[in-house]
C-alpha positions in Angstrom: 97.5 87.0 97.6 97.9 87.7 101.3 96.7 91.1 102.3 97.1 92.3 105.8 96.9 95.5 107.8 99.9 94.2 109.9 103.5 94.9 109.2 104.4 91.3 108.7 102.9 88.0 107.5 102.6 85.5 110.4 104.8 82.4 109.8 106.5 83.9 106.8 109.8 85.8 106.3 109.7 88.9 104.1 112.6 88.7 101.6 111.9 91.9 99.7 110.0 95.1 99.7 108.8 96.0 96.2 107.2 99.3 97.0 103.8 101.0 97.5 100.8 99.5 95.6 97.4 101.1 95.3 94.0 100.7 93.8 91.8 103.7 93.2 88.1 103.7 92.5 85.8 106.8 92.0 82.2 106.0 92.6 78.9 107.8 92.2 75.5 106.3 92.9 73.3 105.5 89.9 69.9 107.2 89.8 68.1 104.3 91.6 70.7 104.2 94.3 70.6 108.0 94.7 66.8 107.9 95.1 66.8 105.0 97.6 69.8 106.4 99.5 68.1 109.8 99.7 64.9 108.3 101.0 66.8 106.3 103.6 68.6 109.5 104.7 65.3 111.3 105.2 64.0 108.4 107.4 67.2 108.4 109.5 69.1 105.5 110.9 71.2 103.0 109.0 71.5 103.7 105.3 72.0 100.3 103.6 72.0 101.7 100.1 74.9 104.0 100.6 76.7 101.4 102.8 76.5 99.0 99.9 77.9 101.5 97.5 80.8 102.2 99.9 81.5 98.5 100.4 81.5 97.8 96.7 84.0 100.7 96.2 86.3 99.2 98.8 86.1 95.8 97.2 87.0 97.2 93.8 89.8 99.3 95.2 91.3 96.3 97.0 91.0 94.2 93.8 92.8 96.9 91.8 95.6 97.1 94.5 96.0 93.3 94.4 96.4 93.4 90.6 99.0 96.1 91.0 100.9 94.0 93.5 100.7 90.9 91.3 102.0 92.9 88.4 105.1 93.7 90.5 105.6 90.0 91.4 104.5 90.4 95.0 103.4 87.5 97.3 101.7 89.7 99.8 100.6 93.3 100.7 101.4 94.4 104.2 100.3 97.6 106.1 97.2 97.8 103.9 94.9 100.8 104.5 91.9 102.6 103.0 91.4 106.3 102.4 88.6 108.2 100.8 88.0 111.7 99.6 84.8 113.4 98.4 85.7 114.9 95.1 82.4 116.6 94.7 78.9 116.1 96.0 78.0 112.5 95.4 81.4 111.5 93.9 83.9 109.7 96.2 87.4 108.4 95.6 88.3 105.3 97.5 92.0 104.4 97.7 93.4 101.0 98.9 97.1 101.0 99.5 99.9 99.1 101.1 103.4 97.8 100.7 104.1 94.9 98.2 106.5 92.3 99.5 108.0 89.0 98.5 108.0 86.1 100.9 110.5 83.3 101.4 109.4 80.0 99.8 106.4 81.6 97.9 
């Protein structure tokens, strides 16, 4: 599955727009991640623990979006974006979304 932040797929002709697809993940750190992330926060600088949690949430949200697109019969997702919202302290929603399209010859 091609996923791009652009509005087209280079070298391919879009033949149909199937609609918006999305993948949503709500993440909270486990107790070990919370302790390590809290310690890193107190020390200042880069927080690798929380960065890892965020990256994993983006990966999972993207995978869910791709599954949604595949279920619609899409060949690609264009105009892909991420959004996130803190639902409560320590709980974050990550949303991956874009437009599912079909491509000529795919």
